[in-house]
VEXDREN-2710 file (C-alpha; in Angstrom, 1 decimal):
% VEXDREN-2710
k/r/px/py/pz
1/MET/-72.2/26.1/-7.7
2/SER/-73.9/26.4/-4.3
3/SER/-72.9/24.0/-1.6
4/GLU/-76.6/23.1/-1.1
5/VAL/-77.5/19.7/-2.4
6/LEU/-79.3/19.6/-5.7
7/TYR/-82.5/17.9/-4.5
8/ARG/-83.0/20.7/-1.9
9/LYS/-81.9/23.5/-4.2
10/TRP/-84.3/22.5/-7.0
11/ARG/-87.2/21.3/-4.8
12/PRO/-90.6/22.3/-6.4
13/GLN/-92.1/25.4/-5.0
14/THR/-95.6/25.1/-6.6
15/LEU/-98.0/22.2/-7.3
16/THR/-97.4/22.7/-11.0
17/GLU/-93.7/22.0/-10.6
18/VAL/-94.2/18.6/-8.9
19/VAL/-93.0/16.0/-11.5
20/GLY/-95.2/13.1/-12.6
21/GLN/-98.1/13.6/-10.1
22/GLU/-100.6/15.5/-12.1
23/ALA/-103.6/13.7/-10.7
24/VAL/-102.7/14.5/-7.2
25/THR/-101.6/18.1/-7.8
26/THR/-104.7/19.0/-9.8
27/THR/-107.0/17.8/-7.1
28/LEU/-105.2/19.7/-4.4
29/ARG/-105.0/22.9/-6.5
30/ASN/-108.8/22.8/-7.1
31/ALA/-109.4/22.1/-3.4
32/VAL/-107.4/25.2/-2.4
33/ARG/-109.0/27.3/-5.2
34/THR/-112.6/26.4/-4.1
35/ASP/-111.8/26.5/-0.4
36/ARG/-112.6/22.8/0.1
37/VAL/-109.4/21.8/1.9
38/GLY/-109.7/18.8/4.2
39/HIS/-108.4/18.6/7.7
40/ALA/-106.2/15.5/7.2
41/TYR/-104.4/14.1/4.1
42/LEU/-102.4/10.9/3.7
43/PHE/-99.7/10.9/1.0
44/CYS/-98.4/7.4/0.2
45/GLY/-96.0/6.2/-2.5
46/PRO/-92.3/5.2/-3.2
47/ARG/-89.5/7.3/-1.9
48/GLY/-88.4/10.4/-3.9
49/THR/-91.8/11.0/-5.6
50/GLY/-92.6/14.3/-3.9
51/LYS/-94.8/13.5/-0.9
52/THR/-93.1/15.8/1.6
53/SER/-92.5/18.5/-0.9
54/THR/-96.2/18.4/-1.9
55/GLY/-97.1/18.7/1.8
56/ARG/-95.0/21.8/2.2
57/ILE/-96.5/23.4/-0.9
58/LEU/-100.0/22.6/0.4
59/ALA/-99.1/24.3/3.7
60/LYS/-98.0/27.4/1.8
61/ALA/-101.1/27.4/-0.4
62/VAL/-103.6/27.3/2.5
63/ASN/-101.7/30.1/4.3
64/CYS/-100.7/32.2/1.3
65/LEU/-101.8/35.9/1.5
66/ASN/-102.1/36.2/-2.3
67/PRO/-103.0/32.7/-3.8
68/LYS/-103.2/32.5/-7.5
69/GLY/-105.5/29.7/-8.9
70/GLY/-104.8/27.5/-5.9
71/GLU/-101.1/28.0/-6.1
72/PRO/-98.9/29.9/-3.5
73/CYS/-97.4/33.1/-4.6
74/ASN/-94.0/32.4/-3.0
75/ALA/-93.6/36.2/-2.4
76/CYS/-95.7/36.9/0.8
77/GLU/-94.3/36.6/4.3
78/ALA/-96.2/33.4/5.0
79/CYS/-94.9/31.6/1.9
80/LEU/-91.3/32.8/2.4
81/SER/-91.2/31.8/6.1
82/ILE/-92.5/28.3/5.2
83/SER/-90.1/27.9/2.3
84/GLU/-87.2/29.0/4.5
85/GLY/-88.2/26.7/7.4
86/ARG/-88.7/29.4/10.0
87/CYS/-92.5/29.3/10.4
88/LEU/-93.3/28.0/13.9
89/ASP/-96.8/26.9/12.8
90/VAL/-95.7/24.4/10.2
91/ILE/-94.3/21.5/12.2
92/GLU/-92.6/18.6/10.6
93/ILE/-92.4/15.4/12.7
94/ASP/-90.3/12.3/11.9
95/ALA/-92.5/9.4/13.1
96/ALA/-89.5/7.1/13.0
97/SER/-87.9/8.9/16.0
98/ASN/-91.1/10.3/17.6
99/ARG/-93.2/7.2/17.7
100/SER/-94.1/6.6/21.3
101/VAL/-97.4/7.3/23.1
102/GLU/-95.7/10.2/25.1
103/ASP/-94.8/11.9/21.8
104/THR/-98.4/11.6/20.6
105/ARG/-99.8/12.9/23.8
106/MET/-97.6/15.9/23.6
107/LEU/-98.8/16.6/20.1
108/ARG/-102.4/16.3/21.3
109/GLU/-101.8/19.0/23.9
110/ARG/-100.2/21.4/21.5
111/VAL/-102.7/21.3/18.7
112/HIS/-105.2/23.3/20.8
113/TYR/-102.9/26.3/20.9
114/ALA/-103.8/28.9/18.2
115/SER/-101.4/29.6/15.4
116/GLY/-99.4/32.8/15.8
117/THR/-98.1/33.8/12.4
118/VAL/-100.3/32.0/9.8
119/ARG/-104.0/31.1/9.4
120/ARG/-103.7/27.4/9.8
121/LYS/-101.3/25.3/11.9
122/VAL/-100.0/22.4/9.7
123/TYR/-98.5/19.2/11.1
124/ILE/-96.5/17.2/8.5
125/ILE/-95.8/13.7/10.0
126/ASP/-93.4/11.7/7.8
127/GLU/-93.2/7.9/7.8
128/VAL/-96.4/7.7/9.8
129/HIS/-96.4/3.9/9.5
130/MET/-93.5/3.9/12.1
131/LEU/-95.9/5.0/14.9
132/THR/-96.6/2.3/17.4
133/ASP/-100.2/1.0/17.5
134/ALA/-100.7/2.6/20.9
135/ALA/-99.4/6.0/19.6
136/SER/-101.7/5.7/16.5
137/ASN/-104.7/5.0/18.6
138/THR/-103.9/7.9/20.8
139/LEU/-103.9/10.2/17.8
140/LEU/-107.2/8.9/16.4
141/LYS/-109.6/11.3/18.2
142/THR/-107.5/14.3/17.4
143/LEU/-107.1/13.2/13.8
144/GLU/-110.9/12.7/13.4
145/GLU/-112.0/16.0/14.9
146/PRO/-109.0/18.5/15.1
147/PRO/-109.4/22.1/16.0
148/PRO/-110.6/24.2/13.0
149/HIS/-107.2/26.0/12.7
150/VAL/-105.2/22.7/12.4
151/MET/-104.5/20.5/9.4
152/PHE/-102.6/17.2/9.3
153/ILE/-100.5/15.9/6.4
154/LEU/-99.3/12.3/6.8
155/ALA/-96.7/10.7/4.5
156/THR/-95.7/7.1/4.2
157/THR/-93.8/4.8/1.9
158/GLU/-95.6/1.7/3.2
159/PHE/-99.3/2.3/3.0
160/HIS/-100.2/-1.3/4.0
161/LYS/-98.6/-0.7/7.5
162/VAL/-100.8/2.2/8.4
163/LEU/-103.7/1.4/10.7
164/PRO/-107.1/1.2/8.8
165/THR/-108.5/3.5/11.5
166/ILE/-105.9/6.2/10.5
167/VAL/-106.6/5.7/6.8
168/SER/-110.3/6.1/7.2
169/ARG/-109.9/9.5/8.8
170/CYS/-107.8/11.0/6.0
171/GLN/-108.1/11.8/2.3
172/SER/-105.6/9.4/0.7
173/PHE/-103.4/10.3/-2.3
174/HIS/-101.2/7.7/-4.0
175/PHE/-98.0/9.0/-5.6
176/ARG/-96.8/7.1/-8.6
177/ARG/-93.2/6.0/-9.3
178/LEU/-91.7/8.4/-11.8
179/THR/-91.2/7.3/-15.3
180/LEU/-87.8/7.3/-17.0
181/ASN/-88.7/10.2/-19.3
182/ALA/-90.1/12.3/-16.5
183/ILE/-86.9/12.0/-14.5
184/ALA/-84.7/12.6/-17.5
185/ALA/-86.6/15.8/-18.4
186/LYS/-86.2/17.2/-14.9
187/LEU/-82.5/16.4/-14.8
188/LYS/-82.1/18.2/-18.2
189/VAL/-83.6/21.3/-16.6
190/VAL/-81.3/21.1/-13.6
191/CYS/-78.2/20.6/-15.8
192/LEU/-79.2/23.7/-17.9
193/ARG/-79.5/25.8/-14.8
194/GLU/-76.3/24.5/-13.3
195/GLY/-74.3/24.8/-16.5
196/ILE/-73.6/21.0/-16.8
197/GLU/-73.1/19.4/-20.2
198/ALA/-74.9/16.0/-20.3
199/GLY/-76.3/14.2/-23.3
200/ASP/-79.6/12.5/-23.4
201/ASP/-78.0/9.1/-23.1
202/VAL/-76.3/10.2/-19.9
203/LEU/-79.5/11.5/-18.4
204/VAL/-81.4/8.3/-19.4
205/ALA/-78.6/6.2/-17.7
206/ILE/-78.9/8.2/-14.5
207/SER/-82.7/8.0/-14.6
208/ARG/-82.6/4.2/-15.0
209/ALA/-80.2/3.9/-12.1
210/ALA/-82.5/6.0/-9.9
211/GLY/-85.3/3.4/-10.1
212/GLY/-88.2/5.9/-10.3
213/SER/-86.9/8.2/-7.5
214/LEU/-86.2/11.8/-8.5
215/ARG/-84.3/12.5/-5.3
216/ASP/-82.0/9.6/-6.0
217/ALA/-81.5/10.8/-9.6
218/GLU/-80.5/14.3/-8.4
219/ASN/-78.1/12.8/-5.8
220/ILE/-76.5/10.6/-8.5
221/LEU/-76.2/13.6/-10.7
222/GLN/-74.4/15.6/-8.0
223/GLN/-72.1/12.6/-7.3
224/LEU/-71.2/12.4/-11.0
225/ILE/-70.5/16.2/-11.2
226/ALA/-68.1/15.8/-8.3
227/SER/-66.5/12.8/-10.0
228/CYS/-66.4/13.8/-13.6
229/GLY/-66.6/17.6/-13.7
230/SER/-69.1/19.7/-15.6
231/ALA/-69.0/17.6/-18.8
232/LEU/-70.5/14.2/-18.3
233/LEU/-69.7/11.4/-20.7
234/LEU/-71.6/8.1/-20.9
235/ASP/-68.5/5.9/-20.3
236/ASP/-67.6/7.9/-17.2
237/VAL/-71.1/7.6/-15.9
238/ARG/-71.0/3.8/-16.4
239/LYS/-67.7/3.4/-14.6
240/ALA/-68.8/5.6/-11.7
241/LEU/-72.1/3.8/-11.2
242/GLY/-70.9/0.3/-12.1
243/ILE/-73.4/0.0/-14.9
244/GLY/-72.8/-2.4/-17.8
245/ASP/-73.0/-1.3/-21.5
246/GLU/-76.4/-2.0/-23.0
247/ALA/-74.6/-3.8/-25.8
248/PHE/-73.3/-6.3/-23.4
249/VAL/-76.8/-6.9/-22.1
250/VAL/-78.0/-7.6/-25.6
251/ARG/-75.1/-9.9/-26.3
252/PHE/-75.8/-11.8/-23.1
253/LEU/-79.5/-12.3/-23.9
254/SER/-78.7/-13.2/-27.5
255/ALA/-76.5/-16.0/-26.1
256/LEU/-79.3/-17.0/-23.8
257/VAL/-81.9/-17.4/-26.5
258/ALA/-79.4/-19.2/-28.8
259/ARG/-78.6/-21.6/-25.8
260/ASP/-74.9/-20.6/-26.2
261/LEU/-73.6/-21.6/-22.7
262/PRO/-70.0/-20.5/-23.1
263/GLY/-70.9/-17.2/-24.8
264/GLY/-73.1/-16.0/-22.0
265/MET/-70.6/-17.1/-19.3
266/ARG/-67.9/-15.1/-21.1
267/VAL/-70.0/-12.0/-21.1
268/LEU/-70.6/-12.3/-17.3
269/HIS/-67.0/-12.7/-16.6
270/GLN/-66.0/-9.8/-18.9
271/MET/-68.5/-7.6/-17.0
272/SER/-67.0/-8.7/-13.7
273/ASP/-63.4/-8.1/-14.9
274/GLU/-64.3/-4.5/-16.0
275/GLY/-65.6/-3.7/-12.5
276/VAL/-69.3/-3.7/-13.3
277/ASP/-71.6/-4.1/-10.3
278/ILE/-73.0/-7.6/-11.0
279/ARG/-76.2/-6.8/-9.1
280/ASN/-76.7/-3.8/-11.3
281/PHE/-76.1/-6.0/-14.4
282/GLY/-78.6/-8.5/-13.2
283/ARG/-81.2/-5.7/-12.8
284/GLN/-80.3/-4.5/-16.4
285/VAL/-80.9/-8.1/-17.6
286/ILE/-84.3/-8.2/-15.9
287/THR/-85.4/-4.9/-17.4
288/THR/-84.3/-5.9/-20.9
289/LEU/-86.1/-9.2/-20.6
290/ARG/-89.2/-7.3/-19.7
291/ASP/-88.8/-5.1/-22.8
292/VAL/-88.3/-8.2/-24.9
293/LEU/-91.6/-9.6/-23.6
294/LEU/-93.3/-6.3/-24.5
295/VAL/-91.9/-6.4/-28.0
296/GLN/-93.0/-10.0/-28.4
297/SER/-96.5/-8.9/-27.2
298/GLY/-96.6/-6.1/-29.8
299/CYS/-96.3/-3.3/-27.2
300/ASP/-93.3/-1.5/-28.7
301/ASP/-94.8/1.9/-27.7
302/ILE/-94.5/1.0/-24.1
303/VAL/-90.7/0.2/-24.3
304/GLU/-88.5/3.1/-23.1
305/GLY/-85.7/3.9/-25.6
306/GLY/-85.2/4.9/-29.1
307/ALA/-85.9/3.1/-32.4
308/GLU/-82.4/1.5/-32.4
309/ARG/-82.9/-0.2/-29.1
310/ILE/-86.3/-1.5/-30.1
311/GLN/-84.8/-3.0/-33.2
312/GLU/-82.1/-4.7/-31.1
313/LEU/-84.9/-6.1/-28.9
314/ARG/-86.8/-7.4/-31.9
315/LEU/-83.7/-9.4/-33.0
316/VAL/-83.5/-10.9/-29.6
317/ALA/-87.2/-11.7/-29.5
318/GLN/-87.1/-13.5/-32.8
319/GLY/-84.7/-16.1/-31.4
320/ALA/-86.9/-17.3/-28.5
321/THR/-90.5/-18.1/-27.6
322/THR/-92.4/-16.0/-25.2
323/GLN/-92.5/-18.9/-22.8
324/HIS/-88.7/-19.1/-22.8
325/VAL/-88.3/-15.4/-22.2
326/ALA/-90.9/-15.3/-19.4
327/ARG/-89.2/-18.3/-17.7
328/ALA/-85.8/-16.5/-17.9
329/ALA/-87.2/-13.3/-16.5
330/ARG/-88.8/-15.2/-13.7
331/ARG/-85.5/-17.0/-12.9
332/PHE/-83.4/-13.9/-12.9
333/SER/-85.9/-12.0/-10.8
334/GLU/-85.7/-14.7/-8.2
335/VAL/-81.9/-14.4/-8.1
336/SER/-82.1/-10.6/-8.0
337/GLY/-84.5/-10.7/-5.0
338/ARG/-82.0/-12.5/-2.9
339/ASP/-79.0/-11.0/-1.0
340/ALA/-76.5/-13.5/-2.5
341/ALA/-73.1/-13.6/-0.9
342/GLN/-71.6/-14.3/-4.4
343/PRO/-73.8/-12.4/-6.9
344/LEU/-71.7/-13.6/-9.9
345/LEU/-72.2/-17.2/-9.0
346/ALA/-75.9/-16.7/-8.5
347/LEU/-76.2/-15.0/-11.9
348/GLU/-74.1/-17.8/-13.5
349/LEU/-76.4/-20.5/-12.0
350/ALA/-79.5/-18.7/-13.2
351/TYR/-78.0/-18.5/-16.7
352/VAL/-77.1/-22.2/-16.8
353/ASP/-80.6/-23.0/-15.5
354/CYS/-82.2/-21.0/-18.3
355/VAL/-80.0/-22.5/-21.0
356/VAL/-79.7/-26.1/-19.9
357/GLY/-82.4/-26.5/-17.2
358/ASP/-85.2/-28.4/-18.9
359/SER/-84.2/-28.1/-22.5
360/THR/-84.4/-31.0/-24.9
361/GLU/-82.5/-29.0/-27.6
362/PRO/-78.8/-29.1/-28.3
363/VAL/-76.8/-26.8/-26.1
364/ASN/-73.9/-25.0/-27.8
365/GLY/-70.6/-25.7/-26.2
366/THR/-71.6/-28.7/-24.1
367/GLY/-71.6/-32.4/-24.5
368/ALA/-74.5/-34.7/-24.1
369/HIS/-77.2/-33.5/-21.7
370/ASP/-76.8/-34.7/-18.2
371/SER/-80.6/-35.0/-17.8
372/PRO/-82.6/-38.0/-16.4
373/ALA/-83.8/-38.9/-19.9
374/HIS/-80.3/-39.2/-21.3
375/ARG/-79.1/-41.1/-18.3
376/ARG/-82.0/-43.6/-18.8
377/GLU/-81.1/-44.0/-22.5
378/ALA/-77.5/-44.7/-21.7
379/HIS/-78.6/-47.1/-19.0
380/ALA/-81.0/-48.9/-21.4
381/SER/-78.2/-49.2/-24.0
382/ALA/-75.9/-50.8/-21.4
383/LYS/-78.3/-53.5/-20.5
384/THR/-79.6/-54.4/-24.0
385/PRO/-77.4/-57.5/-24.5
386/ALA/-78.8/-59.2/-21.4
387/ALA/-82.4/-58.4/-22.4
388/ASP/-81.8/-59.6/-26.0
389/ARG/-80.2/-62.9/-24.7
390/SER/-83.3/-63.4/-22.5
391/ASP/-85.6/-63.0/-25.4
392/SER/-83.6/-65.4/-27.6
393/ARG/-83.6/-68.0/-24.8
394/ALA/-87.3/-67.7/-24.3
395/ARG/-87.9/-68.2/-28.1
396/ALA/-85.6/-71.2/-28.1
397/GLN/-87.7/-72.8/-25.3
398/GLY/-91.0/-72.2/-27.2
399/ARG/-92.0/-69.2/-25.1
400/THR/-92.8/-65.7/-26.0
401/ALA/-91.0/-62.9/-24.2
402/PRO/-93.1/-59.9/-23.0
403/GLN/-93.7/-57.4/-25.9
404/ARG/-92.3/-54.0/-25.0
405/ASP/-94.0/-50.8/-26.1
406/SER/-92.4/-49.3/-29.2
407/SER/-91.8/-46.1/-27.4
408/ALA/-89.4/-47.7/-24.9
409/ALA/-85.9/-46.4/-25.1
410/VAL/-83.9/-49.6/-25.9
411/ALA/-80.8/-49.3/-28.2
412/SER/-80.0/-51.8/-30.9
413/PRO/-77.2/-54.3/-30.2
414/SER/-75.0/-52.6/-32.8
415/ALA/-75.1/-49.4/-30.9
416/VAL/-73.7/-51.0/-27.7
417/PRO/-70.0/-51.0/-27.2
418/ALA/-68.3/-54.4/-26.9
419/THR/-67.1/-53.6/-23.5
420/ASN/-70.7/-53.6/-22.2
421/ALA/-71.3/-57.2/-23.2
422/GLU/-67.9/-58.4/-21.8
423/PRO/-69.0/-58.7/-18.2
424/ILE/-71.7/-61.2/-19.1
425/ARG/-69.3/-63.3/-21.2
426/ALA/-66.8/-63.3/-18.3
427/LEU/-69.2/-65.3/-16.2
428/GLN/-68.7/-68.3/-18.5
429/PRO/-66.0/-70.7/-17.2
430/SER/-63.0/-70.8/-19.6
431/ASP/-62.8/-74.6/-19.6
432/GLU/-66.5/-75.0/-20.6
433/PRO/-67.0/-73.5/-24.1
434/ALA/-70.4/-75.0/-24.6
435/PRO/-73.2/-72.5/-24.9
436/GLU/-75.3/-74.4/-22.4
437/SER/-72.8/-73.6/-19.6
438/THR/-73.3/-69.9/-20.3
439/GLU/-77.0/-70.3/-20.0
440/ALA/-76.6/-72.1/-16.7
441/ALA/-74.1/-69.7/-15.3
442/VAL/-75.8/-66.4/-16.1
443/VAL/-79.4/-65.5/-15.4
444/ALA/-80.5/-62.6/-17.5
445/VAL/-82.7/-60.2/-15.7
446/PRO/-85.5/-58.7/-17.7
447/GLU/-85.9/-54.9/-17.4
448/THR/-89.4/-55.1/-16.0
449/GLY/-88.4/-57.6/-13.3
450/THR/-91.1/-60.1/-14.6
451/PRO/-90.2/-63.6/-15.9
452/PRO/-91.3/-64.7/-19.4
453/LEU/-94.8/-65.9/-19.7
454/GLU/-96.2/-69.0/-21.4
455/ASP/-98.0/-68.6/-24.7
456/GLY/-101.4/-67.1/-24.3
457/GLU/-100.8/-66.1/-20.7
458/ALA/-101.8/-62.5/-19.9
459/ARG/-99.9/-60.1/-17.7
460/ALA/-101.2/-56.9/-16.0
461/PRO/-99.2/-53.8/-16.6
462/SER/-96.9/-52.8/-13.7
463/ALA/-95.8/-49.3/-12.5
464/SER/-92.3/-50.1/-13.6
465/GLU/-93.4/-50.2/-17.3
466/PRO/-94.5/-46.6/-17.4
467/LEU/-94.2/-46.1/-21.2
468/ALA/-96.9/-48.7/-21.9
469/SER/-99.5/-46.1/-22.1
470/ALA/-103.0/-46.4/-23.4
471/GLU/-103.2/-42.6/-23.9
472/PRO/-101.9/-40.9/-27.1
473/GLU/-98.2/-40.0/-26.9
474/GLY/-99.2/-36.3/-27.6
475/GLU/-101.0/-36.0/-24.3
476/LEU/-97.9/-37.1/-22.4
477/SER/-95.8/-34.8/-24.4
478/ARG/-98.0/-31.9/-23.5
479/VAL/-97.7/-32.7/-19.8
480/ARG/-93.9/-33.0/-20.1
481/SER/-93.6/-29.7/-22.0
482/THR/-95.6/-27.8/-19.4
483/TRP/-94.4/-29.6/-16.4
484/LYS/-92.2/-26.8/-15.1
485/GLU/-95.1/-24.3/-15.2
486/TYR/-97.3/-26.8/-13.4
487/VAL/-94.6/-27.2/-10.7
488/ASP/-94.3/-23.4/-10.4
489/SER/-98.1/-23.3/-9.7
490/LEU/-97.5/-25.4/-6.6
491/ARG/-95.2/-22.8/-5.0
492/GLY/-96.4/-21.7/-1.6
493/LEU/-98.5/-24.9/-1.1
494/GLY/-97.9/-27.6/1.5
495/SER/-97.4/-27.4/5.2
496/THR/-94.1/-25.5/4.8
497/GLY/-94.9/-23.8/1.5
498/ASN/-92.4/-25.7/-0.6
499/LEU/-94.4/-28.6/-2.1
500/ASP/-93.0/-27.6/-5.5
501/ALA/-89.4/-28.4/-4.4
502/PHE/-90.3/-32.2/-4.2
503/LEU/-91.4/-32.2/-7.9
504/ARG/-88.9/-29.7/-9.4
505/SER/-85.6/-31.4/-10.0
506/ALA/-85.8/-35.0/-8.8
507/CYS/-89.1/-35.9/-10.5
508/GLU/-90.5/-36.1/-14.0
509/PRO/-93.6/-37.5/-15.7
510/VAL/-92.8/-40.7/-17.6
511/ALA/-96.1/-42.2/-18.6
512/LEU/-99.9/-41.7/-18.9
513/ASN/-101.9/-44.8/-18.4
514/ASP/-105.6/-43.9/-18.9
515/ASP/-106.1/-41.2/-16.2
516/THR/-103.0/-42.3/-14.2
517/LEU/-100.0/-40.1/-14.5
518/VAL/-96.8/-42.0/-13.6
519/LEU/-94.1/-39.9/-11.9
520/ARG/-90.6/-41.1/-11.6
521/PHE/-88.5/-39.9/-8.6
522/ALA/-84.7/-40.0/-8.2
523/TYR/-84.9/-40.2/-4.4
524/SER/-87.2/-42.2/-2.2
525/PHE/-87.5/-39.2/0.2
526/HIS/-89.3/-37.1/-2.5
527/LYS/-91.4/-40.1/-3.5
528/ASN/-92.6/-40.8/0.0
529/LYS/-93.5/-37.1/0.5
530/ILE/-95.7/-36.9/-2.5
531/GLU/-97.3/-40.3/-1.7
532/ASP/-98.4/-38.8/1.6
533/PRO/-102.2/-38.4/1.3
534/LYS/-102.3/-34.8/2.4
535/TYR/-99.8/-33.9/-0.3
536/LEU/-101.1/-36.3/-3.0
537/HIS/-104.5/-34.7/-2.8
538/VAL/-103.1/-31.3/-3.4
539/VAL/-101.0/-32.5/-6.4
540/GLU/-103.9/-34.2/-8.0
541/GLU/-106.3/-31.3/-7.4
542/ARG/-103.9/-28.9/-8.9
543/LEU/-103.3/-31.2/-11.9
544/GLN/-107.0/-31.1/-12.7
545/ASP/-107.0/-27.3/-12.4
546/PHE/-103.9/-26.9/-14.5
547/TYR/-104.7/-29.4/-17.3
548/GLY/-108.5/-29.3/-17.2
549/ARG/-108.9/-33.0/-16.7
550/PRO/-108.7/-35.3/-13.6
551/PHE/-105.5/-37.3/-13.0
552/LYS/-104.5/-40.0/-10.5
553/VAL/-100.8/-40.0/-9.6
554/SER/-98.7/-43.1/-9.4
555/CYS/-95.1/-42.7/-8.0
556/ILE/-92.2/-45.0/-8.9
557/LEU/-88.5/-44.8/-8.0
558/GLU/-85.9/-44.4/-10.8
559/GLU/-83.9/-47.4/-9.6
560/ASP/-86.9/-49.7/-9.6
561/GLU/-86.7/-50.1/-13.4
562/SER/-83.4/-52.0/-13.2
563/ALA/-84.0/-53.8/-9.9
564/PRO/-83.9/-57.7/-10.4
565/ALA/-87.0/-59.7/-9.8
566/GLU/-85.0/-62.4/-8.1
567/PRO/-81.5/-62.7/-6.6
568/LEU/-78.7/-63.3/-9.2
569/ARG/-77.4/-66.8/-9.0
570/PRO/-73.6/-66.9/-8.9
571/VAL/-71.5/-69.2/-11.0
572/GLU/-71.2/-72.7/-9.4
573/GLY/-68.3/-72.7/-7.0
574/SER/-68.0/-69.0/-6.8
575/GLU/-68.4/-67.0/-3.6
576/ARG/-72.0/-65.6/-3.1
577/THR/-72.1/-61.8/-3.5
578/PRO/-75.0/-59.6/-2.3
579/GLU/-77.4/-59.2/-5.1
580/ARG/-77.8/-55.4/-4.9
581/LEU/-74.0/-54.8/-5.0
582/VAL/-73.6/-57.1/-8.0
583/ASP/-76.4/-55.3/-9.9
584/VAL/-74.9/-51.9/-9.2
585/ALA/-71.4/-53.1/-10.1
586/ILE/-72.5/-54.5/-13.5
587/ARG/-74.3/-51.2/-14.4
588/MET/-71.1/-49.4/-13.6
589/GLY/-69.0/-51.6/-15.9
590/ALA/-67.6/-54.1/-13.5
591/ARG/-66.8/-57.7/-14.5
592/LEU/-67.8/-60.9/-12.6
593/ARG/-65.2/-63.6/-12.9
594/ASN/-65.3/-67.3/-11.9
595/GLN/-63.6/-67.7/-8.5
596/GLY/-63.4/-71.5/-8.8
END
């Protein structure tokens, strides 16, 4: 094998040989054939898609002594000198290292010299977006009206950085990222000519690792030949490139859609232990999630791969909703876009977020959910005895306790462990067994912080009773089920662009009273931010856009639900304790005992 690298050795020599850019090459070939070649061209597109190679072929075509249908003959002296890089009238300039005004002025002076060996002098300026603004402006006049014997070919990977005044003076051609099949077909031709044995699965794996760049694919192929010899096996390719087996990706996603937390974590650690590049594995997961979405959308023909792979994707797609798959793809894409110091941890956190994040379904391999809803249910169960005792006392005194909405999460007394009621009984002096002493010593605090009312007395609903909603429960359920998507729609809004962060993890909708949506916050900082008029207006406006109806937002703090309406009265003779500390201690299972 020649020592010349593969991407240079097998560089296309005609427009027909350029891979995957038929729209561009057809136009240029017709322009040469009909003698309608422009004076300035701008080739833009991803790296490794053939921009510079096409520029060289075009330079040969316009100077060829025996053109054939708009193609260079590659046999005349002009074609050979350009192909071998010894033609003095085809000048390639790297704009990244020749970007100053002085370099551009020197170019302006030289363009007026006539060409010596070919008909047209061609300047190929690569990465033209790297020119400074001053240098670009210096080039404008020459680019607009060059001498008749001069042609400019500009190439860039970042079209948006090129000055509009430069773009307007050129014919622009956009080179597409190459498809998986196009790269694999080209690699197959290279392997046949080089005498390399490589199966289709090997070529597809290399093509996928190249990310749409033919030059990268040919470099990877040469690296594998040096590493594995002339016979390439799929296992050797995976080890050399740090690519995980597709079967592991499918196992990982099957665990994700089944909400199998330990199963997915084991796959990640197995990949890490086998030396797989975790970043590559994350990219494989994103690609496969995209393919699952395509299968769910009925676009099997777009998915790259054989019938066996499509069948595997169908099995994964059956276990999850499109919404769940889209959320997972979005979450893993966010992680992949960051340069994480610990990529394995970042991928683990993304997986846990997808499996446990906002799910109300059981999660395999975990205990009870550690979600705000479950914490509130446990909290309501712990304080049920005091509330029941308060209602009993109110009825005994001829009063009616406030009627709670049937949707409130209050557990029955039989569901509460005996240890939860013990702190209340401990407040009773041991030498006074009469029930009246218990009633005098302990003041039961209603959950709503409002004392019992007399018969016939009306009470206005308060923000701390969010579940007393006049709206159907289905409307609130709809808001809760789509809350994460609504929060995602706020991304980029606010003075710092992170308004969604205040509503993402420490906030949830808990009630819908007429047109008022009640939001419960875990931290006062988040609550105060959202209550700021400039943010509240944005939240309410986006709510109307997202749900198609106007909402007013009311904010409450999670701890407000259990805050007492009046200070706890200590047992007579005991030392007075701050009311807030007592409340917190009781909720944490502490016992108050008579100090007298």
